[in-house]
PyMOL Python script that loads the backbone (N, CA, C, O; Angstrom):
from pymol import cmd

cmd.read_pdbstr("""\
ATOM      1  N   UNK A   1      91.107   5.642  -5.185  1.00  0.00           N
ATOM      2  CA  UNK A   1      90.539   6.446  -4.583  1.00  0.00           C
ATOM      3  C   UNK A   1      91.496   7.088  -3.619  1.00  0.00           C
ATOM      4  O   UNK A   1      92.169   6.361  -2.889  1.00  0.00           O
ATOM      5  N   UNK A   2      91.639   8.756  -3.545  1.00  0.00           N
ATOM      6  CA  UNK A   2      92.774   9.147  -2.275  1.00  0.00           C
ATOM      7  C   UNK A   2      91.722   9.715  -1.434  1.00  0.00           C
ATOM      8  O   UNK A   2      90.566  10.066  -1.670  1.00  0.00           O
ATOM      9  N   UNK A   3      92.350   9.707  -0.528  1.00  0.00           N
ATOM     10  CA  UNK A   3      91.415  10.163   0.854  1.00  0.00           C
ATOM     11  C   UNK A   3      92.433  11.062   1.531  1.00  0.00           C
ATOM     12  O   UNK A   3      93.652  10.894   1.579  1.00  0.00           O
ATOM     13  N   UNK A   4      91.601  12.197   2.124  1.00  0.00           N
ATOM     14  CA  UNK A   4      93.088  13.024   3.249  1.00  0.00           C
ATOM     15  C   UNK A   4      92.624  12.525   4.072  1.00  0.00           C
ATOM     16  O   UNK A   4      91.448  12.259   4.317  1.00  0.00           O
ATOM     17  N   UNK A   5      93.892  12.283   4.787  1.00  0.00           N
ATOM     18  CA  UNK A   5      93.852  11.887   6.773  1.00  0.00           C
ATOM     19  C   UNK A   5      93.047  13.058   7.643  1.00  0.00           C
ATOM     20  O   UNK A   5      92.457  12.824   8.698  1.00  0.00           O
ATOM     21  N   UNK A   6      93.122  14.210   7.077  1.00  0.00           N
ATOM     22  CA  UNK A   6      92.672  15.072   8.102  1.00  0.00           C
ATOM     23  C   UNK A   6      91.372  15.751   7.962  1.00  0.00           C
ATOM     24  O   UNK A   6      90.646  16.111   8.889  1.00  0.00           O
ATOM     25  N   UNK A   7      91.133  15.903   6.532  1.00  0.00           N
ATOM     26  CA  UNK A   7      90.025  16.314   5.981  1.00  0.00           C
ATOM     27  C   UNK A   7      88.542  15.624   5.814  1.00  0.00           C
ATOM     28  O   UNK A   7      87.382  15.950   6.070  1.00  0.00           O
ATOM     29  N   UNK A   8      89.342  14.287   5.142  1.00  0.00           N
ATOM     30  CA  UNK A   8      88.684  13.443   4.712  1.00  0.00           C
ATOM     31  C   UNK A   8      88.056  13.556   3.280  1.00  0.00           C
ATOM     32  O   UNK A   8      87.182  12.727   3.028  1.00  0.00           O
ATOM     33  N   UNK A   9      88.310  14.274   2.512  1.00  0.00           N
ATOM     34  CA  UNK A   9      88.265  15.084   1.190  1.00  0.00           C
ATOM     35  C   UNK A   9      88.514  13.827   0.709  1.00  0.00           C
ATOM     36  O   UNK A   9      89.435  13.178   1.205  1.00  0.00           O
ATOM     37  N   UNK A  10      87.576  13.194  -0.532  1.00  0.00           N
ATOM     38  CA  UNK A  10      88.307  11.931  -1.532  1.00  0.00           C
ATOM     39  C   UNK A  10      88.095  12.585  -3.019  1.00  0.00           C
ATOM     40  O   UNK A  10      87.215  13.295  -3.506  1.00  0.00           O
ATOM     41  N   UNK A  11      89.184  12.072  -3.461  1.00  0.00           N
ATOM     42  CA  UNK A  11      89.094  12.367  -4.888  1.00  0.00           C
ATOM     43  C   UNK A  11      89.476  10.757  -5.909  1.00  0.00           C
ATOM     44  O   UNK A  11      90.181   9.769  -5.707  1.00  0.00           O
ATOM     45  N   UNK A  12      88.898  11.049  -6.621  1.00  0.00           N
ATOM     46  CA  UNK A  12      88.403   9.962  -7.109  1.00  0.00           C
ATOM     47  C   UNK A  12      88.472  10.611  -8.685  1.00  0.00           C
ATOM     48  O   UNK A  12      87.915  11.615  -9.127  1.00  0.00           O
ATOM     49  N   UNK A  13      89.455   9.553  -9.413  1.00  0.00           N
ATOM     50  CA  UNK A  13      90.109   9.804 -11.166  1.00  0.00           C
ATOM     51  C   UNK A  13      89.225   8.876 -11.821  1.00  0.00           C
ATOM     52  O   UNK A  13      88.783   7.805 -11.407  1.00  0.00           O
ATOM     53  N   UNK A  14      89.017   9.561 -13.083  1.00  0.00           N
ATOM     54  CA  UNK A  14      88.457   8.626 -14.079  1.00  0.00           C
ATOM     55  C   UNK A  14      89.044   8.651 -15.385  1.00  0.00           C
ATOM     56  O   UNK A  14      89.307   9.817 -15.681  1.00  0.00           O
ATOM     57  N   UNK A  15      89.379   7.781 -16.352  1.00  0.00           N
ATOM     58  CA  UNK A  15      90.007   8.053 -17.543  1.00  0.00           C
ATOM     59  C   UNK A  15      89.987   6.861 -18.454  1.00  0.00           C
ATOM     60  O   UNK A  15      90.134   5.729 -17.993  1.00  0.00           O
ATOM     61  N   UNK A  16      89.790   7.109 -19.874  1.00  0.00           N
ATOM     62  CA  UNK A  16      90.291   5.969 -20.813  1.00  0.00           C
ATOM     63  C   UNK A  16      91.560   5.858 -21.508  1.00  0.00           C
ATOM     64  O   UNK A  16      91.724   5.277 -22.581  1.00  0.00           O
ATOM     65  N   UNK A  17      92.678   6.612 -20.645  1.00  0.00           N
ATOM     66  CA  UNK A  17      94.174   6.589 -20.889  1.00  0.00           C
ATOM     67  C   UNK A  17      94.246   5.266 -20.565  1.00  0.00           C
ATOM     68  O   UNK A  17      93.408   4.806 -19.789  1.00  0.00           O
ATOM     69  N   UNK A  18      95.136   4.546 -21.042  1.00  0.00           N
ATOM     70  CA  UNK A  18      95.859   2.910 -20.695  1.00  0.00           C
ATOM     71  C   UNK A  18      97.065   2.736 -19.795  1.00  0.00           C
ATOM     72  O   UNK A  18      97.690   1.705 -19.547  1.00  0.00           O
ATOM     73  N   UNK A  19      97.299   4.285 -19.252  1.00  0.00           N
ATOM     74  CA  UNK A  19      98.432   4.325 -18.450  1.00  0.00           C
ATOM     75  C   UNK A  19      98.244   6.096 -17.156  1.00  0.00           C
ATOM     76  O   UNK A  19      97.518   7.090 -17.192  1.00  0.00           O
ATOM     77  N   UNK A  20      99.276   5.642 -16.280  1.00  0.00           N
ATOM     78  CA  UNK A  20      99.255   6.966 -15.396  1.00  0.00           C
ATOM     79  C   UNK A  20     101.044   7.323 -14.805  1.00  0.00           C
ATOM     80  O   UNK A  20     101.933   6.470 -14.794  1.00  0.00           O
ATOM     81  N   UNK A  21     101.156   8.315 -14.501  1.00  0.00           N
ATOM     82  CA  UNK A  21     102.662   8.364 -14.179  1.00  0.00           C
ATOM     83  C   UNK A  21     101.824   9.303 -12.923  1.00  0.00           C
ATOM     84  O   UNK A  21     100.827  10.024 -12.900  1.00  0.00           O
ATOM     85  N   UNK A  22     102.955   8.789 -11.825  1.00  0.00           N
ATOM     86  CA  UNK A  22     102.586   9.374 -10.994  1.00  0.00           C
ATOM     87  C   UNK A  22     103.964  10.057 -10.385  1.00  0.00           C
ATOM     88  O   UNK A  22     104.997   9.394 -10.289  1.00  0.00           O
ATOM     89  N   UNK A  23     103.877  11.568  -9.945  1.00  0.00           N
ATOM     90  CA  UNK A  23     105.136  12.396  -9.096  1.00  0.00           C
ATOM     91  C   UNK A  23     104.804  12.654  -7.719  1.00  0.00           C
ATOM     92  O   UNK A  23     103.636  12.895  -7.411  1.00  0.00           O
ATOM     93  N   UNK A  24     105.370  12.636  -7.193  1.00  0.00           N
ATOM     94  CA  UNK A  24     105.216  12.734  -5.650  1.00  0.00           C
ATOM     95  C   UNK A  24     105.755  14.232  -5.347  1.00  0.00           C
ATOM     96  O   UNK A  24     105.757  14.377  -4.124  1.00  0.00           O
ATOM     97  N   UNK A  25     106.284  15.582  -6.108  1.00  0.00           N
ATOM     98  CA  UNK A  25     106.461  16.727  -6.354  1.00  0.00           C
ATOM     99  C   UNK A  25     107.947  16.695  -5.090  1.00  0.00           C
ATOM    100  O   UNK A  25     107.981  17.143  -3.944  1.00  0.00           O
ATOM    101  N   UNK A  26     108.785  16.141  -5.712  1.00  0.00           N
ATOM    102  CA  UNK A  26     110.272  16.138  -4.779  1.00  0.00           C
ATOM    103  C   UNK A  26     110.974  17.007  -5.389  1.00  0.00           C
ATOM    104  O   UNK A  26     112.060  17.204  -4.845  1.00  0.00           O
ATOM    105  N   UNK A  27     110.797  17.546  -6.218  1.00  0.00           N
ATOM    106  CA  UNK A  27     111.198  18.720  -7.015  1.00  0.00           C
ATOM    107  C   UNK A  27     110.739  20.012  -7.494  1.00  0.00           C
ATOM    108  O   UNK A  27     111.004  20.544  -8.572  1.00  0.00           O
ATOM    109  N   UNK A  28     110.013  20.442  -6.545  1.00  0.00           N
ATOM    110  CA  UNK A  28     108.987  21.659  -6.735  1.00  0.00           C
ATOM    111  C   UNK A  28     109.549  22.538  -6.638  1.00  0.00           C
ATOM    112  O   UNK A  28     109.489  22.860  -5.451  1.00  0.00           O
ATOM    113  N   UNK A  29     110.410  23.556  -7.443  1.00  0.00           N
ATOM    114  CA  UNK A  29     110.929  24.606  -7.177  1.00  0.00           C
ATOM    115  C   UNK A  29     110.869  25.542  -8.164  1.00  0.00           C
ATOM    116  O   UNK A  29     110.552  25.063  -9.253  1.00  0.00           O
ATOM    117  N   UNK A  30     111.101  26.906  -8.148  1.00  0.00           N
ATOM    118  CA  UNK A  30     110.803  27.658  -9.094  1.00  0.00           C
ATOM    119  C   UNK A  30     112.336  27.840  -9.277  1.00  0.00           C
ATOM    120  O   UNK A  30     113.064  27.231  -8.494  1.00  0.00           O
ATOM    121  N   UNK A  31     113.047  28.841 -10.510  1.00  0.00           N
ATOM    122  CA  UNK A  31     113.940  29.448 -11.547  1.00  0.00           C
ATOM    123  C   UNK A  31     114.950  29.350 -10.646  1.00  0.00           C
ATOM    124  O   UNK A  31     115.913  28.653 -10.964  1.00  0.00           O
ATOM    125  N   UNK A  32     114.942  30.034  -9.323  1.00  0.00           N
ATOM    126  CA  UNK A  32     115.523  29.985  -7.938  1.00  0.00           C
ATOM    127  C   UNK A  32     116.356  29.223  -7.510  1.00  0.00           C
ATOM    128  O   UNK A  32     117.554  29.263  -7.229  1.00  0.00           O
ATOM    129  N   UNK A  33     115.029  28.043  -7.490  1.00  0.00           N
ATOM    130  CA  UNK A  33     115.712  26.923  -6.307  1.00  0.00           C
ATOM    131  C   UNK A  33     115.073  27.008  -5.274  1.00  0.00           C
ATOM    132  O   UNK A  33     115.397  26.130  -4.475  1.00  0.00           O
ATOM    133  N   UNK A  34     114.132  27.823  -4.844  1.00  0.00           N
ATOM    134  CA  UNK A  34     113.164  28.166  -3.576  1.00  0.00           C
ATOM    135  C   UNK A  34     111.663  27.790  -4.322  1.00  0.00           C
ATOM    136  O   UNK A  34     111.266  27.864  -5.485  1.00  0.00           O
ATOM    137  N   UNK A  35     111.122  27.405  -3.194  1.00  0.00           N
ATOM    138  CA  UNK A  35     109.687  26.932  -3.174  1.00  0.00           C
ATOM    139  C   UNK A  35     108.829  27.053  -2.544  1.00  0.00           C
ATOM    140  O   UNK A  35     109.203  26.974  -1.374  1.00  0.00           O
ATOM    141  N   UNK A  36     107.543  27.252  -2.633  1.00  0.00           N
ATOM    142  CA  UNK A  36     106.438  27.863  -1.082  1.00  0.00           C
ATOM    143  C   UNK A  36     106.383  26.135  -0.847  1.00  0.00           C
ATOM    144  O   UNK A  36     105.967  25.712   0.232  1.00  0.00           O
ATOM    145  N   UNK A  37     106.638  25.586  -1.464  1.00  0.00           N
ATOM    146  CA  UNK A  37     106.516  24.149  -0.780  1.00  0.00           C
ATOM    147  C   UNK A  37     107.162  23.097  -0.082  1.00  0.00           C
ATOM    148  O   UNK A  37     108.207  22.759  -0.638  1.00  0.00           O
ATOM    149  N   UNK A  38     106.946  22.598   0.735  1.00  0.00           N
ATOM    150  CA  UNK A  38     107.861  21.406   1.002  1.00  0.00           C
ATOM    151  C   UNK A  38     108.025  20.286  -0.040  1.00  0.00           C
ATOM    152  O   UNK A  38     107.175  20.391  -0.924  1.00  0.00           O
ATOM    153  N   UNK A  39     108.920  19.172  -0.217  1.00  0.00           N
ATOM    154  CA  UNK A  39     109.032  18.238  -0.882  1.00  0.00           C
ATOM    155  C   UNK A  39     107.948  17.507  -0.470  1.00  0.00           C
ATOM    156  O   UNK A  39     107.762  17.625   0.741  1.00  0.00           O
ATOM    157  N   UNK A  40     107.232  16.855  -0.983  1.00  0.00           N
ATOM    158  CA  UNK A  40     106.735  15.671  -1.214  1.00  0.00           C
ATOM    159  C   UNK A  40     105.258  15.857  -0.524  1.00  0.00           C
ATOM    160  O   UNK A  40     104.691  14.934   0.059  1.00  0.00           O
ATOM    161  N   UNK A  41     104.667  17.282  -0.680  1.00  0.00           N
ATOM    162  CA  UNK A  41     103.194  18.172   0.041  1.00  0.00           C
ATOM    163  C   UNK A  41     102.371  18.205  -1.434  1.00  0.00           C
ATOM    164  O   UNK A  41     101.435  19.003  -1.494  1.00  0.00           O
ATOM    165  N   UNK A  42     102.614  17.524  -2.428  1.00  0.00           N
ATOM    166  CA  UNK A  42     101.705  17.860  -3.760  1.00  0.00           C
ATOM    167  C   UNK A  42     102.219  16.466  -4.232  1.00  0.00           C
ATOM    168  O   UNK A  42     103.249  15.851  -3.956  1.00  0.00           O
ATOM    169  N   UNK A  43     101.428  16.247  -4.829  1.00  0.00           N
ATOM    170  CA  UNK A  43     101.536  15.067  -5.885  1.00  0.00           C
ATOM    171  C   UNK A  43     100.693  14.808  -7.067  1.00  0.00           C
ATOM    172  O   UNK A  43      99.513  14.999  -6.771  1.00  0.00           O
ATOM    173  N   UNK A  44     100.888  14.358  -8.589  1.00  0.00           N
ATOM    174  CA  UNK A  44     100.555  14.774  -9.442  1.00  0.00           C
ATOM    175  C   UNK A  44     100.187  13.346 -10.433  1.00  0.00           C
ATOM    176  O   UNK A  44     100.799  12.278 -10.413  1.00  0.00           O
ATOM    177  N   UNK A  45      99.142  13.666 -11.178  1.00  0.00           N
ATOM    178  CA  UNK A  45      98.692  12.014 -11.890  1.00  0.00           C
ATOM    179  C   UNK A  45      98.528  12.594 -13.404  1.00  0.00           C
ATOM    180  O   UNK A  45      97.843  13.476 -13.922  1.00  0.00           O
ATOM    181  N   UNK A  46      99.512  11.646 -13.859  1.00  0.00           N
ATOM    182  CA  UNK A  46      99.944  12.098 -15.295  1.00  0.00           C
ATOM    183  C   UNK A  46      99.124  10.902 -16.281  1.00  0.00           C
ATOM    184  O   UNK A  46      99.583   9.812 -16.624  1.00  0.00           O
ATOM    185  N   UNK A  47      97.681  11.517 -16.632  1.00  0.00           N
ATOM    186  CA  UNK A  47      97.469   9.846 -17.196  1.00  0.00           C
ATOM    187  C   UNK A  47      97.569  10.183 -19.031  1.00  0.00           C
ATOM    188  O   UNK A  47      97.243  11.209 -19.627  1.00  0.00           O
ATOM    189  N   UNK A  48      98.136   8.910 -19.572  1.00  0.00           N
ATOM    190  CA  UNK A  48      99.319   9.177 -20.997  1.00  0.00           C
ATOM    191  C   UNK A  48      98.895   7.662 -21.517  1.00  0.00           C
ATOM    192  O   UNK A  48      98.002   6.881 -21.189  1.00  0.00           O
ATOM    193  N   UNK A  49      99.766   7.635 -22.302  1.00  0.00           N
ATOM    194  CA  UNK A  49     100.311   6.005 -22.977  1.00  0.00           C
ATOM    195  C   UNK A  49     101.101   5.279 -22.414  1.00  0.00           C
ATOM    196  O   UNK A  49     101.586   6.040 -21.578  1.00  0.00           O
ATOM    197  N   UNK A  50     101.636   4.200 -22.273  1.00  0.00           N
ATOM    198  CA  UNK A  50     102.696   3.889 -21.512  1.00  0.00           C
ATOM    199  C   UNK A  50     104.031   4.724 -22.301  1.00  0.00           C
ATOM    200  O   UNK A  50     103.868   5.285 -23.385  1.00  0.00           O
ATOM    201  N   UNK A  51     105.118   4.707 -21.705  1.00  0.00           N
ATOM    202  CA  UNK A  51     106.255   5.234 -22.444  1.00  0.00           C
ATOM    203  C   UNK A  51     106.640   4.104 -23.180  1.00  0.00           C
ATOM    204  O   UNK A  51     106.195   2.971 -22.992  1.00  0.00           O
ATOM    205  N   UNK A  52     107.452   4.417 -24.000  1.00  0.00           N
ATOM    206  CA  UNK A  52     107.955   3.573 -25.175  1.00  0.00           C
ATOM    207  C   UNK A  52     106.503   2.279 -25.441  1.00  0.00           C
ATOM    208  O   UNK A  52     106.576   1.089 -25.747  1.00  0.00           O
ATOM    209  N   UNK A  53     105.796   2.791 -25.279  1.00  0.00           N
ATOM    210  CA  UNK A  53     104.489   1.922 -26.030  1.00  0.00           C
ATOM    211  C   UNK A  53     104.351   1.585 -27.352  1.00  0.00           C
ATOM    212  O   UNK A  53     103.787   0.508 -27.542  1.00  0.00           O
ATOM    213  N   UNK A  54     104.691   2.173 -28.279  1.00  0.00           N
ATOM    214  CA  UNK A  54     105.196   2.278 -29.540  1.00  0.00           C
ATOM    215  C   UNK A  54     105.977   0.638 -29.721  1.00  0.00           C
ATOM    216  O   UNK A  54     105.408  -0.218 -30.399  1.00  0.00           O
ATOM    217  N   UNK A  55     107.253   0.363 -29.066  1.00  0.00           N
ATOM    218  CA  UNK A  55     107.709  -0.713 -28.966  1.00  0.00           C
ATOM    219  C   UNK A  55     107.595  -1.752 -28.508  1.00  0.00           C
ATOM    220  O   UNK A  55     108.427  -2.638 -28.701  1.00  0.00           O
ATOM    221  N   UNK A  56     106.244  -1.945 -27.589  1.00  0.00           N
ATOM    222  CA  UNK A  56     106.020  -2.723 -26.402  1.00  0.00           C
ATOM    223  C   UNK A  56     104.813  -3.498 -26.898  1.00  0.00           C
ATOM    224  O   UNK A  56     103.669  -3.043 -26.881  1.00  0.00           O
ATOM    225  N   UNK A  57     105.230  -4.985 -27.446  1.00  0.00           N
ATOM    226  CA  UNK A  57     104.009  -5.505 -27.933  1.00  0.00           C
ATOM    227  C   UNK A  57     102.881  -5.743 -26.723  1.00  0.00           C
ATOM    228  O   UNK A  57     103.285  -6.062 -25.605  1.00  0.00           O
ATOM    229  N   UNK A  58     101.719  -5.608 -26.935  1.00  0.00           N
ATOM    230  CA  UNK A  58     100.381  -5.632 -26.256  1.00  0.00           C
ATOM    231  C   UNK A  58      99.937  -4.128 -25.137  1.00  0.00           C
ATOM    232  O   UNK A  58      99.163  -4.051 -24.183  1.00  0.00           O
ATOM    233  N   UNK A  59     100.956  -2.950 -25.891  1.00  0.00           N
ATOM    234  CA  UNK A  59     100.498  -1.893 -25.506  1.00  0.00           C
ATOM    235  C   UNK A  59     100.010  -1.211 -26.469  1.00  0.00           C
ATOM    236  O   UNK A  59     100.363  -1.094 -27.642  1.00  0.00           O
ATOM    237  N   UNK A  60      98.981  -0.672 -25.749  1.00  0.00           N
ATOM    238  CA  UNK A  60      98.271   0.149 -26.983  1.00  0.00           C
ATOM    239  C   UNK A  60      99.420   1.461 -27.403  1.00  0.00           C
ATOM    240  O   UNK A  60     100.390   1.914 -26.795  1.00  0.00           O
ATOM    241  N   UNK A  61      98.763   1.819 -28.791  1.00  0.00           N
ATOM    242  CA  UNK A  61      99.655   2.489 -29.733  1.00  0.00           C
ATOM    243  C   UNK A  61      99.378   3.458 -29.519  1.00  0.00           C
ATOM    244  O   UNK A  61      98.176   3.629 -29.724  1.00  0.00           O
ATOM    245  N   UNK A  62     100.113   4.688 -29.017  1.00  0.00           N
ATOM    246  CA  UNK A  62      99.781   5.979 -29.513  1.00  0.00           C
ATOM    247  C   UNK A  62     100.078   6.814 -30.575  1.00  0.00           C
ATOM    248  O   UNK A  62     100.783   7.820 -30.489  1.00  0.00           O
ATOM    249  N   UNK A  63      99.218   6.150 -32.185  1.00  0.00           N
ATOM    250  CA  UNK A  63      99.891   6.523 -33.067  1.00  0.00           C
ATOM    251  C   UNK A  63      98.243   7.142 -33.974  1.00  0.00           C
ATOM    252  O   UNK A  63      97.542   6.238 -34.430  1.00  0.00           O
ATOM    253  N   UNK A  64      97.929   8.063 -34.097  1.00  0.00           N
ATOM    254  CA  UNK A  64      97.133   9.239 -34.582  1.00  0.00           C
ATOM    255  C   UNK A  64      97.111   8.913 -36.228  1.00  0.00           C
ATOM    256  O   UNK A  64      98.183   8.839 -36.829  1.00  0.00           O
ATOM    257  N   UNK A  65      95.897   8.732 -36.889  1.00  0.00           N
ATOM    258  CA  UNK A  65      95.959   8.342 -38.497  1.00  0.00           C
ATOM    259  C   UNK A  65      95.132   9.588 -39.145  1.00  0.00           C
ATOM    260  O   UNK A  65      94.403  10.120 -38.308  1.00  0.00           O
ATOM    261  N   UNK A  66      95.094   9.986 -40.020  1.00  0.00           N
ATOM    262  CA  UNK A  66      94.707  10.914 -40.645  1.00  0.00           C
ATOM    263  C   UNK A  66      93.296  10.925 -40.848  1.00  0.00           C
ATOM    264  O   UNK A  66      92.731   9.854 -41.071  1.00  0.00           O
ATOM    265  N   UNK A  67      92.634  12.014 -40.801  1.00  0.00           N
ATOM    266  CA  UNK A  67      90.926  11.728 -40.858  1.00  0.00           C
ATOM    267  C   UNK A  67      90.590  11.263 -39.990  1.00  0.00           C
ATOM    268  O   UNK A  67      89.372  11.111 -40.085  1.00  0.00           O
ATOM    269  N   UNK A  68      91.051  10.805 -38.865  1.00  0.00           N
ATOM    270  CA  UNK A  68      90.342   9.711 -37.849  1.00  0.00           C
ATOM    271  C   UNK A  68      90.335  10.450 -36.158  1.00  0.00           C
ATOM    272  O   UNK A  68      91.292  10.280 -35.404  1.00  0.00           O
ATOM    273  N   UNK A  69      89.114  11.260 -35.757  1.00  0.00           N
ATOM    274  CA  UNK A  69      90.168  11.964 -34.614  1.00  0.00           C
ATOM    275  C   UNK A  69      89.871  11.472 -33.351  1.00  0.00           C
ATOM    276  O   UNK A  69      88.806  10.943 -33.032  1.00  0.00           O
ATOM    277  N   UNK A  70      90.981  11.686 -32.531  1.00  0.00           N
ATOM    278  CA  UNK A  70      91.146  11.169 -31.336  1.00  0.00           C
ATOM    279  C   UNK A  70      90.933  11.394 -30.074  1.00  0.00           C
ATOM    280  O   UNK A  70      91.751  12.155 -29.556  1.00  0.00           O
ATOM    281  N   UNK A  71      89.774  10.823 -29.132  1.00  0.00           N
ATOM    282  CA  UNK A  71      89.557  11.970 -28.072  1.00  0.00           C
ATOM    283  C   UNK A  71      89.813  11.068 -26.724  1.00  0.00           C
ATOM    284  O   UNK A  71      89.777   9.841 -26.812  1.00  0.00           O
ATOM    285  N   UNK A  72      90.030  11.616 -25.676  1.00  0.00           N
ATOM    286  CA  UNK A  72      90.328  10.719 -24.442  1.00  0.00           C
ATOM    287  C   UNK A  72      89.118  11.545 -23.347  1.00  0.00           C
ATOM    288  O   UNK A  72      88.316  12.432 -23.641  1.00  0.00           O
ATOM    289  N   UNK A  73      89.339  10.924 -22.136  1.00  0.00           N
ATOM    290  CA  UNK A  73      88.780  11.681 -20.924  1.00  0.00           C
ATOM    291  C   UNK A  73      89.195  11.293 -19.987  1.00  0.00           C
ATOM    292  O   UNK A  73      89.381  10.113 -19.693  1.00  0.00           O
ATOM    293  N   UNK A  74      89.515  12.703 -19.052  1.00  0.00           N
ATOM    294  CA  UNK A  74      89.780  12.395 -17.249  1.00  0.00           C
ATOM    295  C   UNK A  74      88.662  13.140 -17.317  1.00  0.00           C
ATOM    296  O   UNK A  74      88.117  13.913 -18.106  1.00  0.00           O
ATOM    297  N   UNK A  75      88.370  12.379 -15.574  1.00  0.00           N
ATOM    298  CA  UNK A  75      87.334  13.386 -14.875  1.00  0.00           C
ATOM    299  C   UNK A  75      87.929  12.875 -13.433  1.00  0.00           C
ATOM    300  O   UNK A  75      88.453  11.827 -13.055  1.00  0.00           O
ATOM    301  N   UNK A  76      87.526  14.377 -12.686  1.00  0.00           N
ATOM    302  CA  UNK A  76      88.322  14.195 -11.395  1.00  0.00           C
ATOM    303  C   UNK A  76      86.972  14.555 -10.484  1.00  0.00           C
ATOM    304  O   UNK A  76      86.328  15.582 -10.702  1.00  0.00           O
ATOM    305  N   UNK A  77      86.603  13.579  -9.414  1.00  0.00           N
ATOM    306  CA  UNK A  77      85.454  13.999  -8.645  1.00  0.00           C
ATOM    307  C   UNK A  77      85.738  13.804  -7.546  1.00  0.00           C
ATOM    308  O   UNK A  77      85.814  12.677  -7.057  1.00  0.00           O
ATOM    309  N   UNK A  78      86.026  15.241  -6.729  1.00  0.00           N
ATOM    310  CA  UNK A  78      85.725  15.391  -5.333  1.00  0.00           C
ATOM    311  C   UNK A  78      84.788  15.535  -4.330  1.00  0.00           C
ATOM    312  O   UNK A  78      83.941  16.428  -4.369  1.00  0.00           O
ATOM    313  N   UNK A  79      84.891  14.497  -3.177  1.00  0.00           N
ATOM    314  CA  UNK A  79      84.078  14.680  -2.411  1.00  0.00           C
ATOM    315  C   UNK A  79      84.206  15.181  -1.210  1.00  0.00           C
ATOM    316  O   UNK A  79      85.357  14.882  -0.892  1.00  0.00           O
ATOM    317  N   UNK A  80      83.716  15.775  -0.326  1.00  0.00           N
ATOM    318  CA  UNK A  80      83.688  16.557   1.323  1.00  0.00           C
ATOM    319  C   UNK A  80      82.595  15.676   1.834  1.00  0.00           C
ATOM    320  O   UNK A  80      81.413  15.583   1.502  1.00  0.00           O
ATOM    321  N   UNK A  81      83.307  15.061   2.724  1.00  0.00           N
ATOM    322  CA  UNK A  81      82.088  14.714   4.006  1.00  0.00           C
ATOM    323  C   UNK A  81      81.814  15.195   5.324  1.00  0.00           C
ATOM    324  O   UNK A  81      80.869  14.735   5.965  1.00  0.00           O
TER     325      UNK A  81
END
""", "prot")
cmd.dss("prot")
cmd.show_as("cartoon", "prot")
cmd.util.cbc("prot")
cmd.orient("prot")
């Protein structure tokens, strides 16, 4: 759960992916090197398999098999108090 200090807005995230990457927005700029936002004014969660999972024992393998559909879910729930 993430909670906004000023607004009290909460964000809950649910997924069945085994891993998550967090990015804090340090390199948010466009082609010209300019940005509408300052560094660390945003954050991103990338739900995925673990990097190098194919080579690490104990990690779920991101292998797709013929005729075996794979689905995942990601739910974002916001609450305003």
